[in-house]
N, C-alpha and C positions, 0 to 999 in steps of 0.2 A: 348162710349169710357169709359173704367174703368181706371182711372189714377193710376199710381204707389203708393202703400199704403204708403211709407215713405214720398213721396211728399205731400200726402193728410194730413198726420199727421202733417207734418211741417206747412203746410198752414192753417190748420183748428184749431189746439189746442188753440192758444191765443184767436182768435175770438169766436170760438164756446164755449169755456169754460166760457168766460166772459158773453156771452148772456145766456148760460144755468144757470149760478149762479143767474142771475137777475130774472128768471122766468117770464119775461115780455118783451114786445117789447121795444127797445131802440132806441134813436136817434144816429146819427153817432158821436156826440160831446162826450159824456161820453165813448164811445168805444175807440175812439183814444186817449183820454187823460188818460185813465185808462192803456191802453196797451203801452203808450208812443210811438205811431206811428203817422206818419204824416197822416193828413186827406186824402190826395191823396192815401197813401198806404192802408189805410182802405178801401177806395172806390175800389180799384183794387182788393183787397182781397174778399170783399163782391161780387163783380161781379163774380169772379171765383166761390165762394161757391154757389152763386145763379144758375150759370149754371150747377153745379153738383147736384143741388137740396136739399142742406143742409140748405140754408138761404133763407128767403123771405123777401121782403120789401114792405111797403105799404105807402101811403100818410097819414101823421098824421092828425086825425080828428080835432085836436085843432089848427093846423097850417098847412094850405094846402101847404106851402113851405117846411115843414119838412118831413122827411122820417123815419118810424120806421122799425127797424130790429127785426127779431125774427127767431128762428130755426124752420124748418119744421119738421114733425114727423121723417123723414129720419134722419135729422140732429141731432135730440134729440137721436134717436136710435144709430147712429154711435158714438156720443159723449159718451154715456153710455157704449157702447161696448169697445171704446178705454180706457176709464177710468178703466173698469173692467180688461181689458187685462194688463194695466200698473200696477195695483195693484197685479195681479196675479204674474207677472214677478218679481216685487219688493219682494213680500213675498217668492217666491220660492228662490231668491237669498239670502235672509237674514236668511231663515229658518235653514240653516246648521251652522250658525255663533255661536260662543260661547258667553255667556253672556258678557264676558269682551270686546269682539269685538263690541257687540251691544252698550254697554255703551260708548265706545270711538266714535262710529258713532254718537250716540245721542249728545255727547259733541260737536263734530265737526259741526254737523247740527246747534246747538244752536249758536256756534261761527260764522258760516257762516251767519245765519239770523240776528244776532245781528250787525254784520258788514254791512249788507245790509241796515239796517234801519238808518244809520247814514248820 
């Protein structure tokens, strides 16, 4: 079964990007804290991604009760493909903008990011 790509994008993006950025297997705790998601929500999401073959989990060698999460090769490839596609679409959209429009956009992004850190 191949799920709808927009559903995959919605479900995968936060978790896959977080795990991909770390370049290592992670416990559930830092994942749910960094994504500001309930542990139960992360658990459901991980189970969906495992069924799709994007994430694998294994028992922690340091703590037999802990579970480590990591991306599979398919998960890494899908994440890179999604990032490349988003980047391509983004640059295609702004490539026709005037410099003044880009400057306004940059200023608005700075304002947006500054307000988000308060």
